[in-house]
N, C-alpha and C positions, 0 to 999 in steps of 0.2 A: 481484665484488660489493664495494661500498664502503659506508662508514658515514657517514650524514649527521650533522650536529651535533645533531639532535633525536633520534638513536638509531635512525632507520628505515634499513633496508637499501635500497640503490639498485642496480639493474642498469645497467651502463654502456650508453650509446647504441650503436645498431647501427653496424657498419662497412659499407663499400661492398660487401663480399662476404658479408655475413651473409644467411642465408636469409630469404625472404619469400614470403608467399602472399596471395591476394586473396580476401576473403570479403565480398560485398556492398560492395565498395569499400574494405574494410579493408586496410591495409598492415601486416601483423603482423610487424614487424621488431623485433629485439632481439638479445640474445646467444644466443637459442635459437629454434628453429623450432616454432611452434605448429600442430599438424595441424588442417586445416580441419574435420574431422569433430568434433573436440573442442569447437571454438568453437560449432558448430551445436548439438551435443548439450547444451552448457551453456545456450545462449540459449533453446532450446526449452522449458526448464523453466518459464520465465516464461509461456510459452504454455499449458503444462499446468495451472498453478494459476490462470490468469486467470478461469475461470468462477466461482470462489468470489468473487472481487473484483468483476468486472463484472456477472455475471448474478445471482448470489445476493445479494451485499451492496449493490451500488450501484444497479443499474438495474431489476431485476425483482422478485426474491423479497422483499426487505425493504420497498421503498416501495410495491409494488402488492399485497402480501399481508400481511406481518407487522404493519405499522402501518396496516392498512386496517380497514374495518368488519367484515371477517370475524371479528375478535377482540373486537368490542364486545358488550356485553349486547344480546340481540335487541331488547329494548324500546327501548334507547337508539339502536340502529342504525335502527330503524323511524322514529324522529323525523327522521332525516336524508334520508328519501326523500319527495320532493314530486313528484306527477304522474309517478311511476315513475322519477324521476331523482334521483341523489344531489345534495344541495345543494352549492354551491360555498362552501368555507370561506374563500376569498380575498375576502371582502366584510366591511365593518364590521358589516352587519346580521346576518350568519351566524356571524362569528368567535366570538361570545359565546354561541352556542347550546349546549345540553347535548351535542349530537352532535359539534360541532367541538371543544369543550373535551375531550371524551373522546378524540378522535383526537390532540389535542395531548398528552394524558397518555401515550398510547402512544409518541409521539415521544420524550418526556422519559424514559420508562422504558427505551427502547432505549439512550439515552445512558448511563444508570446501568449497564446490563449491559456496555456496551463499556468503561466505566471499570473495572469489576471485572476484565475480561479484561486490561486494561493492567497492573493490579497484579500479576497472576499472571505475566505475561511478564517484568515487571521482576524478579521473584523468581527465575525459573527460567533465563532465557536465558543469562546470563553463566556460571553454574556449569556448565551443560551444554556451553557452548562451550569452557570451560577443559578439561573432561574429554575432549572430542573432540580438542583439540589434543594433550593428553598421550598419548592412546592411538592417535592417527592414525586415528580412526574418524569423520571428518566425514561421509563418505558414509553410514555406518551410521546416524548420528544423523539425517541428512537423510532416509533411508529410513523410519526409525521415525516421524518426525513428519509426513512426507508420507502415510504409511499412516493416521495418526490423522486427518489432514485429510480423506482419502478416506472414512474411517468416519463422520466428522462430517457430511459432505455426504449420505451414505447415510441417516443418521438423520433428516436434514431432510426426506427423502422421506416420512416417516411423520408429519409435522406437518400435521394436518388443520385446516381453517379454523374452529375453535370456540374460544371464549374461554379454556377451561381449558388449551389448548395454547400460549397466548401465551408464557408464561415459559419453556416448554421450547424454543420457537423462538428466544427471546432467548439462552437458554443455549447452543444449538447455534451460533448466530452468534458468540457470545462465545468459546466453546471453539474454534471454527474459526479465529478470529482469533489465539488463543493459540498453537495448534500450527502454524498457518501462518506466524506470525512467527518462531517458533523454527526451523522448517524453513528459512525465508528467511535466517536468520542463518548457518546452515551452508551454504546455497546461495551466499550472498554471499562466504563465506570461500573458496570454490572459484574465485572470479574470478581470483586470482593464478595459478591453474593453467592458465588458457586465455588469458592476456594478458601483455603486457610493460609496463613503465612508460610507454612511448611510445604504447601503444594501449589502455590500460585504460579511458579515457573512451569510446572508440568501441565497445569490446566491451560495456561496461556499458550504453551507450545501445542497442546492438543487442538485448540481452536485454529491456530495458524496452519497446523498440519491438515485439519479437515478442509480448510480453505484450498490448499494446494491439491488435495485429493479430489475435491469438487471440480477444480480446474481441469484435472485429468479427464474426469468423466465427461465434462462439457466438451472438451476438445476432441475426445474420442467420438462423441456423437457427430461432431462436425465432419471429422475424417470419414466416418462411416457413411454419412450422407453424400459426401463427395465421391468416394469410391463406388458407392451404389448408384451413381448417376443422378441422384436426386438434386444435388446442388452443383453449380458450375461456377468456379472461381473467377471466370471471365465476365460474369454477368452481375450487374448492379443489384438485381433482385435477390441474389444469393445473400448478400450482406444485409439487406433489409430483413430477410427472413431470419437471419442469425440474431439480429437485434430483437426481433419479436420473440424468438425462443428464449433469449436471456431474460426478457421481461417476465415471461411465465415462470421460469425457473426461480427467480428471486421472489416472486409473489408466493409461490407454493412453499418453499423451504424456509421462509422467514416466519412462518406461522408459529412453530413450536416455542420460540423464545418469548412470544407474547402470552402464550397460554400457560407456560410452565415455570419460567424463571421468576422468582419473587421480586417485587419492587422494594428497593431499600427505603427505609423511612426517611422523611425529610431531615435535612441537616438542621439541628436546633440553633446553630450559629448563623445560618444563612438568612439574609434580609430579603423580604418581599418588596421589590422595587420595580419601577417601570423599566421598559427596554433601554431607553437612553441613560437612565440613572444607573443601569447595570454597568456602564463603563466606569462610573465613579467607583462602584463596588469592585470592578476589575482591578483598578489601581490599588485600592485598599487591600485586595486579596494578595497582590504581588508584594505589597509592603509587609503584610502579615506573614507571608512565606519567608520573606527576608529576615524577619525577627524570630520566627518560631521554627522554621524548617528550611534553613538556607541551602542545605545540600539538595533538597528537592528543586529549588529554584535554579541552582547552577546546572543540575542535570537537565532541566527543561531547556535551558539555553544551549548547552552542548549538544544534546540529542537533536535539537532543531536543525543543526548543520548537517550531521551525518545522515539523519533520516531523509533530508532533502536529496542527498546523494543517492540513497537507496531508492527513493521514488524515481529519480532520474534513470536508474538502471532499468526499472520496470517500464517506464514510459518510453524511453528512447532506445533501449537495447534491441528490440525487434526491428526498429527502423534501421538501425545499423546492419542487422542481419539481412534485411531485404535490400537495402540500397547498396551497401558496401560488399557484402559477400554473396549477393545474388540469390538469396533464399526466395523461392516462389511461394505461392499460397499454400500448397500442400506441405512444402518443406517447413514453413513456419508453424503449421498446426502440429506436425509430428515433433518438431523441436519443442514446442510448448508442452506437449504431453510428457516427453522425457524429462524436461526441466521441472515440471510440476511434481512428477513422481519423486525425483531426487529431492526436491525442496520439501515435500510433504514428509518423507521419511526422516530426513535430517532434522527438520524442525521438531518433530515429536521426540526424537532422540535427544536433541539439544535441550529440551525442557528438563530432562533428568540431569544433564550436566549443569544446567542453570541452578537447580535446587542443591546440587552438591558443591559446586565451586563458586557460585554467585554469578549474577547476570553480567557484571562488568567484564569479567574474563571472557565470557562468551562473545560479548559485543566487540571487544578489542580484537580478538582473534579473527572474527568474521570480517570486520571492516578492513583490517590489514590485508587479509587474503583477497578481498574484492578489489582493492586498489592494485594489487599485483596482477590480477586477472585483466583489469582494464588496460594497464600499461602493456601487458603481453599482447593483447589484441591489437593495440595501436602499432606497436613495433613490428609485430609479425603478420600484419594484415595481408602481405603478399603471399602467405602460405595457403590462403583460401579457406574454404568451408571447414576443412578438417580442424584447423586451429580454433575456429569459432565454436565448433561443436564441443571441443574439449574445454575451452575457456567457459563456455556457457554452462556446462555441467558443474564445473567448480563454483561458478557464481551462484548457481541454484543451491548448492550445498550450504552457502553462507548467508544469503540474503534473508531467508526466512528465520533462521536462528537469531540474527541480529534484531529483527523486528519483534519477534516474540520476547526475547530477553529484555528489550527496551520497555515493553509493556509491563513485564513482571518487575523490572527495576523500579518503575514509577509506582506500581501498586504497593511495593514494599515500603516506599517512602511517603506515601500519601497519608496525611492526617485523617483519622476516621471521620466519616460524615461529610467529607469534602471531595468525594471521588469525582462527581460530575464536574465540579468547578476545576479541579486540578487536571482531569483528563481533557476538559475544554481548553485549558491553557496548553496542554500537551499538543492538541491539534493546532492551536493558534501559534505557538512558538515554532512548530514544525512548518506551518504554512507561512509564517512571517519571514522565514528564511527561504521559502520555496522559490523566490525569484532567483536564487543563486544558481541552482542547477539549470533551470530553464534559460536564464539569461546567458550564463557561460556556454551552454550548449549552442544557443543561437549565435553568440558572439564569436566563438571559435570557428563555427562553420562559415560565418560571414567573412572572417579574417582570412580564411583559407580558400576564398573564392568559391564558396558554397560546396566544399567537399565535406560530405557528411561525417566521414571517419574522424575528423578533428573534433567533433562534438564530444567524443568520449573523453578527451583530455579535460574538458570542463567538469564532467561528472567525477573523474578521478581526483581533481583538485578539491572539490567540495568534500568528498569522502576523507581525503587526507587531512584537511583542516579539522573536521569533526573528530577524527581519531586523536589528534593532538589535544584537543579540548577535553575529551573524555578522560585522558590520562590524569587530569588534575581533579577529577570528581571522586569524592570519597565513596567507597562501595557501601551498600547497606550492611548493617550489623550482621555478624555471622549467626546470631540467634534466630534471625528470620530467614536466613539463606541456607540453613542446615538441611 
């Protein structure tokens, strides 16, 4: 183990006789052998938590249920039904009606709820990460917050489609985002336990890829139940059952990581302090990163901005599909299946590109492409569903690689023994800026008289700022990106 000039520890490259195994094409070489089952057990956790992201948040529960006419005043909802069909809000004639304005208000209120969740994550994630480092309890923290995510999904199964339940539904989505993000910080910190500096990009990409593929399977199950007549997208009970199914999925598939992936040892430098004293340690940690690993700190700040834009794509993209382009319940599910397939394959492939050319190149190319897609959707909205399908597929090709490469970028820069702390800061800085996409989403919609399409400009603006900031961040040394 050697020390880089920026303070991060580097494992020397593998020699010709070092051990290696193959996992989906991965050549896990380094100064140690990583058992295959540990890599798979770690990667499958992304699969386990995917229903919350793909099924509940992005493609089904939120866009087709939480921000739908289920939660409007019955009198207002009735004005949106003409000849037995809900009016299309993607027209100039209808966009200013009471019905469409009310739906736009639901969209904006969802954004405010997500913004509150971001503030809570910013306050909690780094301190909890520091405590996990000090105590050597990263898996315990992962277990606690995974359990809370499971409980949150179970609570969503009791959200019936009546207006008084709207804010409870928003609260559960927001709370699920909070505990899911904190769980993810501890999950990400375990990446160093199942990879080496030469394979961290591929292993990170494998996890993201499994997540997207898990989303495909979950969405296919939903489609199958709909086409088989078991579920009816016009009934509130359907969405309650979907939330219950997501609960069982996460519970079952999160078991392997706790049974198989090893717990990293406690950080010898981390102090055992109380919860509130942890905030003092947080500022000391930031100061220490400034002195010893400044590139890491600058990356945390720059990535906070563009990752919030990426989160906005996931959170609000399907809302635009439903509200602006008229995607129905089945349309959204099929759309989600295709996008998850494209994202899963591209993310696994991008992991190899990451290891070859470095994560910075992957992130910049991906973010730039996403901004172009967002502007294209806004300008060409009049072209209808066809345009959104094409743009959505291109978006899916780049969102996953940007996220996976961000995780591997930070793993390459993180000083040894401080993974939980730094990935806690990763979650915190990301969520500290999470008010940006949510706020601009709501602000652009409100400024445009509750026309949902304008929210995409807020997302594009955040991504563009993040792209510029990343340009000034020094890439990890080629010795670890080779």
